[in-house]
C-alpha positions, 0 to 999 in steps of 0.5 A: 707288194699290193694284194691282187684284186679278186676280179683281176684274174678274169681280166687277165684270162681274156686280156693277155694278148692273142697267144695267151688270152682265151674266153671265160668258161661258163663258170668263170663268167658266172663268178665274174658276173656275180662280182659285177652285180654285187658291186665288188669290181673297181670302175677301171676293172669294169671298163677294161673287162667290157672293152676287151669282150667287145673287141673280141666278141663275147662267146656263148659260154660267157653269155650263159654264165652271165645270164645264170648269175643275173637270174639267180639274183631275181625273185619272182612273185609267188603268183608269177604267170606262165609267160608264153613269149619273152620279147627283147627290145633293146635297140630303138627305132631310127628310121621307122616307128615301132610297128612291132608293138601292134603285133605284140598287142594283137598276140596279147588280145588273142591270149598269148602272154607276153613279157616285153623287156628292154632298155632306152636312152643309150643312143641318141636319135632313136625311139625306144619301145618304152617311149612309144608305149608311154605315148600310147598310154600303156603303163610300164611295169615298175617291178617284176611284181607289177609286170606279173600283175599286168600280164595277168590282167592284159596278157602284156607287160613292158618291163624296163631293164632298170626296174628289175636289174638296175645294175645292167642298165647302169652298165649299158649307159656307160656307152657315152663314156666308153664310146662303144656298146657293152656286151651287156646289150647282148646278155640282157636280151637273153635274160627272159626273167619269167622263163618263157618257153619262147624267146624273140630276139633280134640283132642289128649285127648279123654276126651276133645271131650265133652267139644268141642261138648258142647261148640259148641252147646252153641255157636249155631254152626250149624255143628261140627265134633270132634274126637281123631286124629293121633297126635291130628290132623285131621287124622283118625287112622286106 
């Protein structure tokens, strides 16, 4: 008889059917996320885990456990700035240009330190923040250390997810294989790598607002705004 894989217990908890399954608690998700981040999960297990969470919709305790595991693996530079606003940008714009970047620049020019963190390339036909910033000649941070230096110099940095948690970027890109977005799209928005007191998060699907809000509360986030933005980005629809 074969020995059960250590990760199988987490799939069993969330996948045993409508009467026996339940969400993971915060500590269970913390342990599951550590295994995912360290590569101790089989590809088949990862796909099953992500799809079950996607169908059921992740809960705040799962979000908090996952984010804690990621944060525990980050090493900030010794001279890391005190960031005022963590700005998550993960959706990309489809119908309009990313005008919100101008708002971020204006805040930075007035002394507000901003770390904008996000991803790109997971959905065709969208313009992502990193692409717009590159067109404007704004350099992308290659690491937490580079983001730190840029914020010290200009009060603004854009830090691609692949440059501080590459494993999560790899998971997000599984959308083309799985056919659906990953729960990591939710969890990554909440990472706030520099521990800013204020978080700005936006969603495309309104039912995810409560997940973001409640996860932030479990993590002890001081201030957080989350709303349905135009195209899922930080722009209010008139």
